[in-house]
N, C-alpha and C positions, 0 to 999 in steps of 0.2 A: 858507362860513365858519361856524364853530361859534357857536351862539346862546349868549349869556352870561346865566346864571341867577343871581338873587339870592333867597335863602330868608329870609323874615321869620318868626322864631319857632323857637327851638331847644329846645323843651320836650319834650312827649310825642310828637308826630307829626313835628315838623321833622327830627329826625335820620334818620327813615325816608325822608322825601322826599329829603333831601340825599344819602343813601347810594344811592338809586336813580338820581337824576339823574347822579351821578358815573359810573355804569356806561354811560351813553349816549355814543356816539362823536360825535354831531353837536351836542353842547352842552357848555358849560364852566361849572361852578359857580364863580362869581367872588366872591360875597359872601354873608355871613350877618349877620342882625341879631337881637339879643335884649337885653332890659333887664337881664339877669343876667350880670355879668362872668364868673362861674364857668362858665356855659354856653358863653360865647364862648371861654373857655380850652379847654374840652373840644373844641369844634368845631375850633379851631386845632391841637389835638393830633393829631386824626385827619386834618385837611386843612390842612397848614401853609401852603399857598399862598393860602388864602382870605382875603379882606379882611373884617374884622369891624367892625360898626357897633353902637352902643348903642341905636338905635331904628330902626323900620321907615321912619319918615319921612326919617331921614337917609340910609338906604340908597337910597330912591327918589330923593332929591334929588342925592346925591353919588356913588352907586355907578355904576360903568360897566357897566350891565346892559341887556339887551334885554327881559327878562321877569322878573316878580316872582312868587314862590310864597308865599302867605300862610297860615301855620299858627299863628294866634294866637287868643285868645278871640273868641267870636262877636261880641261888642259892638264889636270893632275891625275886623271884616271890611270893612264898608262904607267907613269913612274911608280905610283903607289902599288898598283896591282903587280907590276914586275918585281918590286921589292918583296911583297908578301909571298908570291909564289916561289921566289928564290929562297925564301926562308922556310919553305915547307908549309905554308898556310893555305887553307881553302879560301877562295875569294868570291864574294858577291859584289858586283859593281853596278852602279847606277847607269842608266841609259844616257846618251849613247856610250857604248863600250870604250871607245877611244876617239882621238881626233883624226886618225887615218886608218885605212884598212891594213897598212903595213904594221902599225902598232898592234892592231887587233890580232893579226896573224902571229906576231911574235908572242903575244900572251897565250894564244892557243897552243903553240909549240912548247912553251914553258910549262903550261898546265899538264900537257901530255908527258913531258920528260920528268916532271916532279911527281906525277901521279895524284895531283890535287884537283879538286873540283873548281871549275871556273864557270860562273853563271852570271847572266845579266838580268837586272831587275826591269824587265818589260812588264810592268804590273798588269796592264789591261788584258794581256793574254791569259792571265789567271783568274779574271773576273767571271762571275757566274754567267753574265750575259754573253761574253765571247765564247765561253765553253759551250753554252747552249747553241749558239749559232754554228759552231764547228760541228756539233753532233748532227744538227739539221742538214747542213751541207753534205756531210759525209754519208748521210742516209740516202742521198739522192732525191730527197723531197723537193729540192729547188731546181734540179736539172743543172745544165751548164750555167756557169756564172757569166753574165753579160758585162756587168760593171760593178765597181766599188767606188762610191762617191762620198768623200769625208770632208766635214767642215769642223775645224777646231780654232775658234776665235774668241778673243776677250780683250779687255783693256789692260795691257801689261801682262805679266811682269817682264819688263825689259831686262835682258841679261847683259852684263858688261863684256863678256868674252865670246859669245856666240850669237848668231842671228836667229830669227824666228824659225827658220827651217830646222836648224840643229836643235833648237829648244823644244818645239812642239811636234814636229813631224815624226820623230821616232815612235811616238805612241801609235800613230795610225799606220806607219810603215810596218811595225811589228805585227799589228793585228792583221793587216793585209797578207803578210807572208805566212801567217799562221792559218788563215782561212782559204787562201787561193793556192791550190796544189799545182802550180805551174811555174816554170822558170820565166822571169821577166825578160822581154826581148829588147826593149828600148825605153828611153826616159828623156823627158824634156822639162824644163822649169823656167819660170820667170819670177823676178822679185822687184821690190821697190824699196828705196831708202828715203822716205819723206822726212824723217826726223834726223837732225844733225845737232849735236851738242857736245862741247868740250872734247872734240876730236873723235867722238863716237860716230861711226858711219857704217852701220850694218843694216841688212834688210830687216824690216819690221813687217813686211807683207810678202807672201810668196804663194805661188800656185805651181803644182807639179803634176805631171801625167806619166803614168807607167803603163806600157803596153805589154800584153801577154799573147801567147798563141791563140788562134781561133777567135780573134777579134775581141777578146776580153780586155777591158780598159779600166784603169784606176785613176781617180783624180783626187787631189788634196788641196785644200785651201787652209792656210794658216795665217794668222793675223794678230798682232799685238795692239791694233788700233780700232777695235770694234767696240761700239757702245754697249753691246750685249755679249754675254757669254754663251757660246753655242758649242755643243759636243754631239754632233749628229752624223750618222753614217747611213747611207742608202745602199743596199745590196740587191741588185736585180738578177734574177735567175730566169731560165726558160719556162719554169713552171710556177714559181712563186717569188715574192719580193719581201724584203725586210727593211724596216726602219728601226735603227738602233739609236736611241737617245739616252746617253749616259746620265743626263740631268733630269730625266723623268723618273721620279722615285717609284711610281706605281706601275708604269708600263714601259720598262726600258726597251723591250723588244715587241714590235708589232709585226705580225706575219700577215701579208696580204695575198689572197688567192686572186691575183690580178696579172694580166699579161696580154700578149698578142698571139693568136693562133692563126694558122693558115689552113683553110679547108682544102680537102683533097678534090673537092668539086671544082672543075675548071670552068671559068667564065671566058667570055670573049676577050676580056682584057687581062687574063691571067688568073692567078689563084685568088680566092675570096678571103679577104682579111677580116678576122673576127677579133673583137676585144673581149677579154674575159674579165668580168668584174664580180668576183665572188666575195666571200666574207672575210673579215679581219679577226685574227686570233692573237691574244696577248698571253703567252705562257708565263707560268710562275717561275721567277728567277731566284736562284740562290743569292741572297743578299749578304753573305758572309764577306768580310773585308778581304779584298783581293791581295792586299799586301801581307796579310797573315798567311795566306796560301803560298805566297812567294817565299816567305821566311821558312815555313814548314818544309816546303819542297827543297830548299837549299840544304837544310839540315839533313833531311832524308838522303839526298844525293851524296852529300859529303860523307855520311856514315856508311852508306851501302856501296858507293862507287858507281851507281847507275848514272847515265848521262842526264843532265837537266833538260827540261823542255826548251828553255831559252838559254842554251849553253853557248860556248864560245863561237861556234860557227854561225849560230842564229844571230848573235850580236854583230859578228863580222858582216853578215848579209845586210843588216840595217845600216851599218857604217858605210858600206860600199854604195848603197843607194843614195845616201846623203852626199857622199863625195861626188857622185855623178850628177846629182841634182844641182850641187853648188857649181860644178864645172859648166853645166848647161846655163845656169843663171849668169855666170861670168862671161858667157859668150852669147848673150841676148836670146836665150831660149833655144839654143842649138839642140837638135835631136841627136841623142847619143845611143849608139847600138851597144847592147850588153852581150858581149861574146863569151865571157867566162861564166861557168856555172855558179849558181848560188846554192850554198849548202845550208839549209835551215833545219836544225835539229828537231824542231817542233813538228815537222811533217813526217818524221820517222815513226 
C-alpha cells in the first residue's frame, strides 16, 4: 500500500519536496499545509487532488497521512515534529533539525518510543558528488584527511529568524560529518553584523573552524553579502586532493594527484621535501536530483524500519555544532572544547 504523505510548508523548499514525492510510485502526496491561502491555491493548481490545510497542526490532527514532511521556519520544526511523532506519523524535517540540541534529543526519544522514522533533509549528503567523495575517501585513495575548507557565499537570502550560520552552514557541516570519520575535538567561530534594519540584528557573515584528532582541521566561510555565488569545497589528503564545486555542471569533482612528500634520504638540514604535481582527473558524477534520493530514502526507511543515513542523531550532531559555533561567536571567537561524543548515523 502506498504511504500517504503530508507536506507542511509550501514556501521556498516545500514545492520541491512535493514535486519529488509525487514522482515516487510507492507513496501518495495526500495533503499540504500553509498559512498563506495563495500558496495553497498554487499547490491545488498543480496537484488538484491534494487536500489543503491552513496550518501544520490541522494537517497533523485531521489529515489522513502516514508521514509528515516539515518545510517551515526553523523555530517551528520542533513543535510540529513533536506533534507528528506523538500522533504516530513518520517525520522528514528540513535542516537544521531544531533550534537546540535539547529539542533534537527529545525528538529522537519520541521517535524511538513511537517506533516511527525521524529523518533530516541534509540534501547534499545524498548528492552524487558527495557520495563519490565518500567512496574515494573510504577506499584509502586519499590517505589521511588534512583539511576540509568550504566556502558558501551569495547575496542574500536574508532570513528573518536565523543568522547566516544557522541558514547556510548546516549544508557544509553535514557534509563534513559524513566525510570525516573522526570525532570533533574543538570549535571556534567569529561573525559580523554589518546590516541593521527594523530591529533585525543578526550575523550576515561568519567563519568557523572545527578541529579533529591528528591535526585535521575544517574551515567554513558563510556570507549573505557576497557579490558572487560560490559553493566550493577543498579537501586535502596525504595522497591526493579534491576540489568540489557544486556550481560547475561539467566537473563538480576534480581530483588532483598533488601533495607534499618527504624523502627518506637525509640531508644535512633534515628530510628532503618534495612536491608532487601529478595529473588531474574529473570523474563522471551521477547527476540525479539529490532531493529525489532524499525522498526515496525516507519512504524506504519508513516502510522497512531501517535507520536513515541522516537520521535523528545525525541531525542532532549538526545542531550541536551550530550551538557551539554560536556560543563561540557570542564570546568573540572563544575556543570551545567538544567533550561529549557526536553520534552521526551516516558513518555507521
